[in-house]
N, C-alpha and C positions, 0 to 999 in steps of 0.2 A: 387515292393513295395515302394522302395525309390523314383521312378519316380512319383508314385501316390501321395505319401506324399508331394512331391515338388509341384505338381499341386494343391493339397488341400491348401497348404500355399499361393500359388499365388492367388487362388480364394478367400481365406480369406482376404488377403491384399486388393484385389479389392473391396470386399464387405465392408470392413472397410472404404476405401476411399469414396465409393459411399454413405455410411451411413453418413460420415462426411459432404460431400457436401450437402446432403439432409437436415440434421439437421441444418447446419450452414447457409443455404440459404432459408429455408422454412418459409413462413409467419405463418405456423401452430403453430410454437413454439415462435412466437413473440407476445408480448402484443398488443392487438387490439388498433389501433390508434384512437384517439378521435378528434372531431372537424369537421367542414364542409369543403368541398373543397374550395381551393383558386380560385377565379374567375378572369380571365384575359380577359378584354373586348377589342377585336381587333378593333382598331380605334374608340373606344367609342361605340356608337350605330349608325350604318349606314344602308344604303340600301343594301340588299343582292341580290345575283344573282346565276343562275345555274353554277356549276363548270365544267360541261361537255364541252370539247373542249377548255378550257382556255389555252392560250399561254402567253408568257411574254409580248407581245404587244397587247393583247386583250383589247379593250375598254369596261370595265365592266359596265360603266355608261349607255351604250347603250343597256344593256340586263338585267336590274334589274327586280325583281319580282314586281307585283303590290304593291305599297307602303302600309305598315301597320302602319307607323308612319311618322312624318315629319322631322326626324333628318338626317343630312348629316355627313358622317364620318369626323374625324379629326377636328371637330369644338368644341368650348367650350360648346355650348348647348348639343351636343351629348355626351361629356364627363361627364357633370353634370348629364344627364339622366342615363348614365351608372353607375356612383357612387350611384345615388339615387336608382337605381334598385338593387344594391347589389354587384357591382364590387369591388374587392379588389385592382386591378391594372388596369390601362388603358394603352393600347399600342397606340403609335402614331408615325408618320413618319415625318422626318425633312429633309429640303433642305436649303442650304445657299442661301441668297438673294444677289442682286447686291451691297447692302450697308452693307454687313457683318453681317447680322442677320440670324436667322434660322426661316424659315417659316414652318408651320405644314401642309404638303401636301404629298400625296402619289405618284402620277404619275410622270414618267420621263418627260413628256411634258404636256402642258396645254390644248391641243386641245380636248382631250376626254371629260373632265369633265366641262370645262369652256368656256367662250366666248373670250378667249385670245389665242395667239399663242406663240411658243417658250417654254422656260423652266423657272422655278422659278428664276434661277440665272440671267436671263435677266432683272429682275425687282427689284425695291426697295420694301421694305415692305409696304411703303405707297401706291405705285402703285398697289401692289397685293390686297390691301384693296378695290380697285375699280373693281376688277374682280368678275364676277358672277360664283361661284363654283358649283351652281346648274344647270347651263345652259344646260349641255348635257345629263341629266338623262332622260331615257325613258323606259317604260315597254311595249310599243306596236310598236316597230320598227319605232319610229319617228312620229307617229300619234299625240301624245301629249307629252308635257314636263312638268310634274307636279311641278318641282322645279325651272323652269326658272324664273329669276327675284327675286328669294327668297334667293339667296346665296351671294349677294353683301355684302362685309364687313365681311364675316364669316371666311375667312382664317386667323387664328391667328398666332402670332409669338410664339416661344417656351417660351419667357419671359412672354407673356400674359397668357399662359397656367399655368405656375408655379405660377404666381401671383394669378390667379383665384382659384387655388387649393393648398394652402400653405402646407396642410397636406396630399395631394394626393400622391399616389404611382404610378410611371409611368415606362413603358418599352419603351425606346426611340430607334427608328430604324433609323440608318444612311443609307439613300438610295443611296449609292455610293460606288465605289471601290477606291476612291481617299483618300490616306493617309492624305492629307492636310485637309480634312474635319474632320478627327479624331483630328488633331492638333488644328483646329479652335474650335471644340466642347470642347476639354480639356481646352483651354484658357477661354472659357465661364463658364464651370462648376467649374473651380478652384476658381471662385469668390463667389461661394455659400457656406454657412456654412455646416459643416460636417453633422449635423442632417438632412439637406435637401438632401445631396448626398446619405445618407443611404437609402433614399426612391426612389432612381433612379437606374435603370439598363439600360445599353445600349447594343444593338446588331447590327450586320451588317456584312459586308465583312471583310476578314482577315486584309487587309491593314489599313483601318481607325481604326478598333478596336485594332490592335496591337499598333498603334501610341497613341491612347487614353490610353490604359493600361500602356504604358511606362511612361506616364506623370502623370497619376492618378492611381497608383497601387492598392489603396484600393477600387476603384470603382468596383462594380459587373458588369461584361461584358460577352458577349457571341458572338462567331463567329463560322463559320464552323470548323475552326482550333481548337478552344477551345473545341467544342462539340466532334469532332472526337478524340482529344487527351485524353479527359476524358473517353469516352465510350470504346475506344480500350484498354486503360490501365485498366479500370474496368473489362472488359471482361477477360483480362489476369490474373488479380490478385484479383478481387473482391470476387471470390468464397471463399477466405480465410478469408474475413472480412477486409483485408487491403484496405485502401482508398488512391488511388494515389494522390499525391500533386497537380497534374494538374486538379483535380476535385474540389479543394477548392475555395470558394468564387466566384462561377460563377452561371450561370443559364443553365438548360438543357431543351430544347424543344424536347420531346420524342414522336415520332409518335406512336399511339396506335398499329399499325401493328407490331412494333418491341419490344415494352415494355415487353411483356411476356417472352422474351428471356434473359432479364437482371437478373443477380444473385439477388435473394431475392425479386423479384417483387411480389406484390407491397409494402407491409408494411415494410419489412426489408430493401429494397432498399431505400424507403423514409426516414426511420430512419437514415440510414447511411449517406444520403445526408444532412439531417437536422443537423447532428453532425458536419459537415464541412462547414456549412453556404452556402449550395448550394440549390437553389430552383428548383423544378421539375415541369414542365408544360406539361401536356399531350395534344397532338395535334391530331385531328381526322384523320383517314385514314393513308396514308403513309407520311404525312407531306409535300406533294408536293406544294400545293397552299393555305396555310393558312386555311385549312379546320378546322372547329370548331365543338364543341358539341353545336348544335343550336336548338335542339328539344327535347321533352320528350323521343322520341324513341332513340335518340342518347345517352341519359343518361343511358339507360338500358345496354349499352355496358361497362360501367365503372365497375371496380372491386367492390365487396361488401364493403361498408363503406369506399370507397376511400376518402382520405383527402389531396391528393396532389393538384397541380394546374390544372386548366382546361382552355384551350383556347376556346373562344367562340366569335361568331359574333352577338349573340343575347342574351346578358346577361339579357335583359328584359323578355325573354321567359324562360330561364332555371333557373334563381334564384328562382322564385316562385315554380317551379317544385321540386327543391331541398328542399325547405321549407316544401312542402307537404309530401315528402318522409320521412323527419325527424319526 
């Protein structure tokens, strides 16, 4: 009898713990969030391409879909189109130039997308203005090149982008593992007023982001290190409602494949992150290759009334769809 009573007590304790975990982490008992999703336009509005078989050195310009619009990624026209379409944030890529500026360009080398060779750091910003960034785009294995000759002068500097959109919010990607680029970017950003810095987030590899954060501690940043530190700590303690300090003032790119396993997903998790000034962006798939929510069908996979951030390569397509759903 005494053994049975002990087992009943153990079972009761287990049930109480499970009940606490459920109540404390279920969105069922959370006030429904209001507002539309935050739309993050990846590289503005650009030409998209099939993701199958993509590797780190794949020339994506050589495999685009048949163009549905005239915009090229990482250009001021593409960013304006993204903001006009409903983007809340535009993501862009930066690389240092030979004359110490930052050019807005994605690829490691220039050969894929342009009519030049080498890398951005081999050229001054003025020289980069003479490069045709639309030169290599083709949707038919090289039979035609619809943007050839139309991309001269379209590679902007970071300064030009920030001047063109003084109130725009940006996610800046440092495309390097070099800590020196974090130092260089910190020196540039330190000249900007606080209200401008508040509308910027920077992400990239651990070394440059670590250097940037050490010099500008109030700036919102994200790297693989900050992402892992936050999520591992949250998985370990978030069930209790405690928010680890490593999760504060950052940004989380959460692959949709793993999001449901986070304590309190979606509404309670988003509320917890809101309280510590951390932005959550949901990335399609497993997050491997910047997959986005780019079609009406993709949006059907979102949690009901989702109001966190969405990563998209086609904000011009999904923004109207979200309006229709509302």
